[in-house]
N, C-alpha and C positions, 0 to 999 in steps of 0.2 A: 550207543545203549547202555545204560548203566545197570548194576546189578541189585537194584532196589524196585520192589513192587508194592501195589496196593492191592490188600485182599478183601473182598467182599465178604464180611463174616455175619451171616445171619444168626449163627449159633446152632443151626441143624448139622447133622453128620456130615452132609456133602461137603459144606463150606470148610468145616474143620479139617476133613481128610485133604482137600484141595490145598489148604494153607499148609499143612503138615508135608505133604509131598514135595511142594516146592521150596519150603524151608530146609528140608532135608538135602537139597542140591546146593546149600549155602548162599542162597538168595537172601537179601536183607528184605523182610517184609514188615510193612505196617497194616494193620488189619483196620478197616473202616466199617461202620454200621450206620445205616441211614434209616433213622427211627420215623416210619410213616403212621404210626399211631393204631395199628389195627392188628397186633399181635394177640393171639387167643391166650396166651399165658397170662395168669394173674400175678405172677411173681415179678419182682421189679427187674425189667429187661437189662437195664445196663449193668447191674451188680452180676447178674448171671453171665453176661458177655465178658465181664472184665475177668471173671474166674476162668473162663474158656481160654481167653487170650493169655492168662498168665500160665495156663497149663501148656499152651503151645509155644510159650516164650517169645511172644510178639507184642509190640505195643499196640493199644487200640484208641482209636478217635471214634467217638459217637456223636452223629449230627442229628438234630431235630428237624426234620423237614415236613413234619406232618401237616402243617398249615398250607404250605406249597402244594404238597401232594394232593390236597382235595380237588383241585382242578383237574388232576389226571382221573380220579375216581368218577367225577360228575360228568366228563366228556372225553373218554379215552379215544384216540384216534383209531386204534386196532380193534377197538370193541371189548366186550367181556367174554369171560368164559362161561362155564355153566351157571354160575350165579353172578354176581357183580363184581367180579375179579378181573381188573384189566392187567392181566399178568404181563403181555408183551409191553405195554406202555409203562408199566411199573419198573420193569428191568431197564427200559431204555432211560427213564428218569434217573434210576440209581446210578447208572454207569455213566450218565452225562455229568452227574454230581462228582463222581469219581474223577472223570476227566478235568473238570475244574480244580480238583485238588491235586492233581498230579505234580504239577510244578511245585507248588508250595511244600509239598512233602519230599520232592527231589526223586521221586520215582519215574518210571520209564514205560511201565505197563500195568495191567491190571489182571487180577485172578480171580475166578468165580468158580463156585461149586456145582455148575450146571452139568447135567448129565444127558446126553443124547437120547431121546425118546422116552425120558423119565415123566414129562409132563406133556399131555397131548396138545395143549396151545402154544406154550412158549419155548419148548425144548425139542422142536422138529429142527431138521438140519436147515431148511429154508428160513425158519424163523430166527435161529441163532445167527445166520448171516445178515438177516434184516435188522436185527437187534445191533449187530456191530456196526453196521452202515449208519443207521439212525443215531447212534450214540457218539458218532465222531471218533470211534477207536478202531479203524480198519487195521487188522493184523496185530492189535495190541491187547486183545482179551485172551488170555490163556485158560482153557478149561482142562485142568490135569486129569480129571476123572475120565474124559472121553478124548482127550488130545490125539490119541494115534488114529482115530476114527474121522477127524476134521482136518481141513487145510493147516499147514504149518504156519505158525504165527512168527512174527518178527523176532521175538525173544530166542525162538529155537533156531531160525535161520542164522542168526548171528551168533549162535554158540552161548548165549547167556543160559539158556536152559537146555538140558539133555533130553530130548525128545523120547530117547530109548528108554528113559526112566519113567515116563508118563504112561498113562493106561488107557484101555479102550473099552470102558464099561458102557452098556447101553442098555434101554429098556427101563421097565417099571419095577423090576426085582431089586430088592434091598440086599440080597444075600451077598454080593460082592463087596459091598460097602461095610456091611456087619463084620465080614471076614477080615477086611483090611483094618478096620477098627481094632479088632481082636489082636491082630498081628502088631498094630502100634501100641497095644496096651490102653487104648482108649475105652473107657467103660462109661462114661457120664455124657450123655447126649439125649435130647428130646426124641420122642416117639415120632416116626415120620408121618406126614400128612396132617391136616387140620392145624397148621401153625398160623394161618391168616385168617382173620374174622370174614373177610370179603369172601371166602369160598364157602362159608357157613349158610346153608339154606334158610334158617330162622333169622340170622343177622341180615341176609339180603333183603328180606321181606320189609324189615325195619328201615333198612336203606333206602329203598324204593319209596316206601311211605314218606320218609323224611324228605327226599328230593322233591316228591310230588307236592309236598306241603308248602315248599318255597322258603324252608328254614334249615338249610344245608349249612351248618356252621360247625366249627370244631367243637364248640360247647355241646351242641346238640348231638353230635355223633359220639361224644363221650357218654352222654346220657344213655345211648342205645346199647351199651355194654352191661347195663345193671337192670335188673328186675323185669317184670311184666309189664307190657306196653299196650296201651289202649288208645285209640283215636276217637275222641268224644266229638270233634268237630273238624273241619279242614284246618282250622288254626290253632287246635287245642289239644295238647298231648298229656297224658296221665299214665304215670309209673308207680308201681307197686312193688315194693321190696319183697323177696322172697325168703330172706333170713336175716339175722343180726348184722351179718357183715354187709349185705346189700342195704340194708337200713342204714347203716353208717355211711356208706358209699353215697347213697342218695342225698344225705344231709350235706356231705363234702361237695357234691355237685350243685347244690341248690344255688341258684343266682337271685339277684334283686327281683322282686315281684313274682317269684315263683310262689305257690301256695303248697303248704305242707299239711297232711292230714295224719291222724291215728286215731285209733278207737280207744275210748276211755273204759277203763277197768277191766279190759280183757287183753291178753298178750296177742300181739298182731303185728302187722307191718307199718312201717312208715311208707308214706305215698307222697307224690309231687305232681302238682298240676302246672303245666307251662304252656303259654300261649295266650291269645287274644279272647275275650269274651269268657272268662272265668266265672263271673257272678251267674251267668245263666246255666251253668252245670255244677254248681256246689253241690246240690243234692245228689245228683247222679254219681259224682266222684266219691261222696260219702257212702253210697250204697255199694259201690264197687269195693272200696277198702273194707267195709264191714263184712262183705263176703268172704274175704280172705283171711278170716279168722276161725276158729274152731266153733265159735258162738253162731255161725251163720244161719243156724236154724231158730235163733230167737226172733221174736216179732219186732222187737225194738232194741236198738244198740244206740249209744250216745258217740258220736264222732265229733273229734276236735279239729279245727283247722286256724291255720295263722299264716299271714303274709310274710315271706322271709324278707330281710333279716329280723323283722320284728318278732315279739313272742306274745302279743296280746290275742289270746285265742278266744275263738267263737265256738259255738257248739250247735249240733244238729241231731236231733233224735230221728233215726231212719229204720226202715226195714231193710236187711240186706238184699241186695240184687240177686236175680235169679240166674241160674247157670245159662240159659240161653241169651240172656242180654250180655253176659260176660262174654260169651264166644262171639257175637256179633261185633263187640267193638274191640276185641283183641287183634293186635296186629301180630 
């Protein structure tokens, strides 16, 4: 067994500390990140990760696996957590990807930032062992933050890694990690929890609706991350921007045959209508977008709409929708 490892670097504090602990033993480390497309952060993930890797003094390779990961989200073998988060299957998926890359990277084992008992679904002792078996990496997954509480791995048995210099952190408290970060002089890391949209209750409702609608594609999932969402019919989704940034994002996400809406002569949102049977719901969509302006009490507003990517506008005069109608359609 050689002295090179792959470290799964999420960008969170646990994975940063795990990488640092093993790097400090003189192990050659390559950080890898598998982008599954559900990060909460609105900042560019690759650039933030590269800054983290630079501070850790390790090279980083980022893999976009979002398309492939959709199958895991839709039908996880080990089920979901409290929301629509397939945490066990997600970890197995990433570790299988790491296993595929081991030989190419010239590495012999994998490092993760998992902490025994930190997460109720995926970081129990039995679950950690299940993940190890199903990923095809028995004895080759080193969890430095909790290693002294777990079975000895092959890198430890063969003397590649000094087990006495690894830790025995367990549970949900972050105090040990924060203290260790302070000791290492690490002061830049994201706040714990909320790192994955699949654990967010509001996003979960949108995901379940999307799966039920039969339109579970990567483009439609990207749309879930922006704006207020309304289901106008089983095959028709309407999304209303909340601010200028979301209006811009919606325009960037618009695809061929999407319909765009905005209120004339009144500051307000851009909105997007996607799906089948648009013509029967143009007025309802216009009423909803008119409601989301400060002029919602006006008896009549003019709403323009056009088919993307064309820009030939049509116009409707409408009375803004009522709150009860808005609530009944909102996802």
